[in-house]
N, C-alpha and C positions, 0 to 999 in steps of 0.2 A: 848787497843784492847779487852782484856777480858771484860771490862766494856761494850764495844759496843756489844759484843756477848751476854753477860748476858741480856743487855737491849733488844736485839732482841728476845731472848727466852721469856723474860717476856711479851713482846708485843704479841708474837705468842700465849703464854698461855692465855693472857688476852682476846684477840679478840674472840676465840671460846667460852670462858665462857660468855662473854657479849652477843654473838649471841644467846647462849642457853637461857640466861635469857630473852632476848627480845622475842624469840619464845614462851617460856612458858607464858610470860606475855600477849602475843597477842592471845593465844589459847582461853582464856575465852571470850573475845569480839567476836571472830569469831564464837564460839559456840552460843553465845547470838544472834548474827546477823542471824546465820543459823536457829535458833529456831524461830526468828521473821519472817523470810522469809517463813518458813513452816506454821506458824499460819496465815500469810497474804494470802498464797495460799489457805489454807482451807477456810478462810473467803470469798475469792473471788469465790471459787467453790460453797459454800453455797448460796451466793448472786445470782450467775448466775442461779443456780438451782431453787431458790425461785422465781426469776423473771419469769422463764419459767413456773413454776407451777401457778403463778398468772395469766398468759396468758391462762392457760388451756392446755398448751403443756406439758403433763405429760411425754411423751417419751423423750423429750429433758432434762427435769428436772431429770429424772431417769438416763439417760446416763451420765450427768455431775457428779452425785454423784458416780456412779459406777466407772467412770474414776478416781475420787478422791480417792475412797477407794482402788483402785489398787495401788496408790502411798502412801496413808496413811491408811493402812488396819484397824487399831484399833482406828482411830480418833473418839471420841464420837460426835463431832459436825456434822460430815458427817453421822454418824449413826442416829442421831436425825433427820437430814434432810431427810434421807431415810424413817424414820418413818412418817414424815409429808406427804411424797408422798404416802405411803401405806394408810394413813388415808384419803387422798384426793380421793383415788381409792376405798374407803370403805373396804379396807383390814385391818380391825381393829385388828384382832388377830395377824397378822404379826407385825403391828406397836407396839402393847402392848408388844409383846415378845421382840422386839428390845430394847424398853425403860426399861423394867424390867431388862434385861441383863446389861444395862448401870448402872442402880441404884444398882444392886448387886455388881458391881465393885466399883462404886463411889456413895455411898448413898446420898451425899449432892449435886449431880449435879442438879443445879437449872433449866437449860433448859430442861432436861429430865423430871423433875417433872411437869413442867408447861405444856409440850406437853401431858404428860400422863393424867393430870387433864382435859385438853381440850377434849381429846378423850373420857374419861369416861363421860364427860358432854354431848357429842354428842350422846352417847349411853343411856342417861337418867340414868346413874348410879351416881346419885348425892352424894350418901354416900361416895364413893371413891374419887370422884372429889373434894367435899368439904374438905375432910380430907387432900388431897394434897395441896390445896390452903391454908388451915390453917397452915400447916407445913411451907410453904414458908413465910407466913406473920409472923409466930412466929420466924423464923430464921432471917427475915429482915422486920421490920415493914414498911419500905419505898418501898416495892415491889408493885408498882402500878398495874402491869399486874395481879398479884395474887389477889389483892383486887378487881379489875374489874371482874375477873373470878368468884370470890366468890359472889359478889353482883349480877352478872348475874344469877348464879345458884339459889340463894335465891329468886330472883324475879320469876323465872320459877317454883320454888317449892311453891310459894305462901307465903313465909315467909317474908312478907314485913317489919315487925317490926325489925327483925334481920338484914335485908338488910339495913334499915335506920341506924342502929347502926354501922355496918361495914363501910357504906358509909361516915358517919360523921367523923369517925377516919381517913379514907383515904383522905378526903377532907382537913382535918387539915394539913396533910403532903404534899398534892399536890393540893393547892388551885387553880392552873391555869389549871388543867386537864379538857379538854373539854369533854372527855368521862365520867368522874365522874360527871361533872356538868349536863350532859344530864340525867343521872340516877337520879340525885338529883331533876331535874325538874319534872320527872315522879313521884317520890315518894313523892314529896311535894304537889301533888294534893290532896286536902281534900276529904277524904272518898272514894278514888279510889285505886284500886290495880295497881301495876306496869304493870301487863299484859295488862291493858287497852291501854297503849301506846306502849308496847314492843311486845306483842304477838297477840293482837287483831288487825286484819286487815280486811278491807272490800272494796268492789268494787261494784258500780252500773253501769249498761250498758244498753243502748238503741240503737237499730239498725233497719234498714230496707233494703230490697233488692227487686229488680225487675227482673223478668225472662220473656223472650220471645223467641219463636222458630218459624221457618218458616212454621210450620203446623198450626199456629194460636193460640197456647196456650199462655196465659198470666197469671202472678201471681204477687202479692205483698205480701211479708212476713215481718212482723214486730215482734220485740221481745223486751221485757224488763226483766231484770234479776238483781239479787243481790247476791253476795257471802259475807259471814261473818265468820271470825275466832273467835270463842268463847274463845278458849284456845289453848294451844300448840297442843292438840290432837283432838279437836273437831271443826268442821266447818260445814257450811251449804250453800246450793245454791238453789235459787228459781228462777223460770222464768214463764212468761206469754207470749204465742205466739199467733199471729193471722195471718192466711193465707187467702187471698182473691184471688179467681181464676175465670177466664172467658175465652171466646174465641172470636176471632175477627169476628165471623159469626153472631154476634148480640145476644148472649146468656146473661142471667142475671149473676150477680156476686154471687158466693157462698162463704161463709166465714166459716172457721173452727177455733175454739178456743181450746187451750190446755194450761194446767198449771200443774206444778209439783214442788215438794220440795225434795231435796236430802241431806241426812246427811252423813258426812264423819268422820270416826274415824281412827286416826293414832295410831295403836297398838304399833308400834315401828318404827325404821328408815327403816325397810325392808318391812313392811306390812301395807296396808291401806284398810279398809272396807268401802264400800259405799252402801247405800240403799235409794231408792227414791219411791215416790208415788204421784199420781195426777190423772188427767182425761182429756178427750177430749170431746168437744161438736161439733157434725157434723152439716152440713148445714141444715138438716131437724129437728134439735132440739134434736135428740137422743144423748146419751152419753155413754162412755165406760171408765172403769178404765185403768190407765197406772201405771206401776211399773217397778222397776229395782233393781238388786242386783249385786254387783261387788266386786271382790277381786283384789287389785293392789299389785304387788310384785316388790321390788327394790333390786334385788340380788347383784348388784354392781353399781358403779357410771355410770350415763347416760343411764341405762337400765331399762325399765319398761315392765313387763309382766302382762297383765290384762285379766280377764275372768269373765263371769257372765251371768245372764239371764235378758232379757229385753222385755218390751211390748211397742209398739209405733204405732202411727197412720200413715197410708199410703195414701197420697193425693198429688202426684206430679203434677197432671193435673186436669183440669176441669172435664173430663170424670170420673176420679177416685172417685169424690165426690158422685157419684150415689150409691156406694157400701158400704160406711162406713167401710172401711177396717182397720183391726188391725192385726199387725204381732207380734208374740211372739216366742222367740227362744233364742238359746245360741250364745254368741259372745265371741271372743278372740282377743287380740291385743298385738303386740310386738313393742316397740319403742326403738331404740338404737341411741343415738345422742352424740357421742364424738365430739371433736372439728373438724369443717369443714367436717363433714360426717353425714349422716342420713340414717337409714334403718328402714322402717315401714312396718309391715304386719298385715293384719286383716282377720278375718274369721267370717261368720255368717251362722247359719243354723236354719231356723224357719218356722212355719206354718202361713199362712194367713187365715183370717176369711172367705174368699170366697172359701176356700178349696184347695188353691194352697200351694205348698211347695217350698222354695227357699234356695239355697246355694250360698254364695258369698265369693270369695277370692280375695285379692288384695295385691300387694307388690310395694313399692317405694324405690328406692335407689338413693342417690344423693351425689356427692363428690364436694366440693367447693375448689377453689384455690385463696387465697387472694393475693392482691398486693397493692402497695401504702400504706403500713403500715396498711392494713386491711380495708381501706376506700372503696375499690372495690373488688368484688369477681366474678370469672367466675366458672360456675359449669356444670357438666355433669352427666347423670344418666339414669335410666331405670324405666319404670312403667308397671305393669302387672295387668290385670283385668280378672276375670272369673265369669260368672253368669250362674246358672243352675236352671230352674224352671220345676216342674213336668207337668204343664199345661200352655199353652199360651192362657189365657182367654180373652185377649184384653180388660181388665178392666181399662185401662187408665194409667197403670204403665208398665214399660219396663219389659216384662216377656217372653223372648225367651227360647226355650228349652235348648240351649247352646249358650254362647257368650264368645268370648275371644278377648283380645286386647294386643298387644305388642307395646309399644311406647318408643322411645328414648327421652331423655330430655336434654335440654340445658338451662342455666339460667345465669342471671346477677343480682348482688346485690350491693347496695351502701348505704353509710350512711354519713350524713352531721352533724358532731358534735353529740350532744345528742338529737337533735330535730327531725331529719327526717331519715326514713329508706325506701328503695324502693327495690322491687324484681320483676323481670320479668322471667317467666318460659314459655318455649315453648316445646310442645310435638308433636312428629310426628312418624307415623308408620302405622300399619295395624290392622284391626279388622275383625272378622269372625263370622257370624251367621251360625247355623247348616244347614240351608236350602240354604246357598249361596255356590257357587262352589269354591270360592277362597277369599283370603283376599282382602279387599277394603281399600283405604286410609282413615286415621283418624288423627285427630290432635286437639290440644287445645292450647290456649294462656291464661295465667293468669298474671294479673298485680296487684301488691299490693303496697299501699302507707300507711305508718304509721307515724303519727305526735305525738310527746310527748311534753307536756307542763306542767312541774311540776307534779301535780296529775292528770292531764287530758291526755287522749289519744284518738286519732282520727284515724280511719282506713277507707280508701277508696279503694275499690277493683273492678276489672272488669275481666270477663272471657268470652272467645269465644271458643266454642267447637262444636264438630260434634256428632250427634246422629244417630244411625241406629236402625230401628225397622222393624218388618215384613211388615209394611205398607209403608216403604220407609226410606230414609235418610234425616235428617233435620239438619240445623244449628241453634245453640242456643246462646243467649247472656244473661249475668247476670251482674248486677251491685249492689253493696252494700255499705252502709255507716254505721259505728258503732262509737258511742261516749261512752267513759267510764270515770269514776271518782273514784279514790282511796281515802279511808278515814281510 
């Protein structure tokens, strides 16, 4: 009996001990599994955020990271992703601050270093960017992304010999890298700098349009132009325009020629300077100089604020060609185009060579709603126009004392693969001349078709709109065809 009791006590004592040993042994795997689950959650959040950022949906990308940081407040990968979002929004100071803080805590954080190097590269701070890329390569000679970043920087800096040296070493370690092979193809060109393939871009374009209104005005406008990117910061654009105008009442055709060249200098990622000069030859053989100067500012992503002084020829109708009119004045423009939304405003105040003075303001707002994975979009918006002239000279251009229009907008867009894009916009509302008692109906229809074939692009457009002048109201139609080639 005592043996049985003793055996029972031994068993009772053994079982709790065994259970304790089993629990202790199982805690480590549970902790590992818990850590793996947390890492997987973070990786999933970062992937979802980056996917939204690639689509241009910065709001969703930001929301995913903020939700993740609420759960994992000090996670460096989530903070790095937040820095990527700041960089995409051109909030470089915030991004750099986040990455510097991470590197202060963990100086060897590879992902933070490479993102910081990229941001410095975007800001043309190649000294800091190159230093970070070299540190990464020194720590791991097989870091392909760091090698690519350094080669890219050296190419833009014009250090092609050094770029070849770095590229050769990288290709020895990554012989199947397509990105490295593309740089190798560029740098292997005899006697050429890498910018010729990487930063030099050009485009030639030729187009023609036909205009007709119910008052008998007709015109054909033809244009040829070329743009060329000499380097990362310098580019140029030239054009030659010919406008032939006549009336259906048996008048002869009058032709006006104009040509100009514009040089563009990119001072930094926030500021671009543009200056142009040329001339116009009127139908009677007389000529006048044309010129322009503009400052373009990009304070944050998708926003352009532009202003400057311009001189241009005014000849919208056959009657206007009698007066050889030039307009000179100040202009300003604001363009804000985040995803699926656009807001555009413009202003011009200038003097006409016939003694008139004009002020024009316009604003366009449009919101798009995509469906079917973005293949189709429906849109709605608003358009405003205001024109004011000191005199109504009836010189062949629309010069009312006061004119206003308020138009609602509706649109449809579609895309078929990478080849075809279409857009239809309809405007309807009212317009008012100073001498009219009330608003009268007004409307426009715009149809745009774009075809893309590798380096070629073709645009075919049509518009039907309503004109109102002191002499009456007219309907007008215009059709255009433009062909471009990128090289």
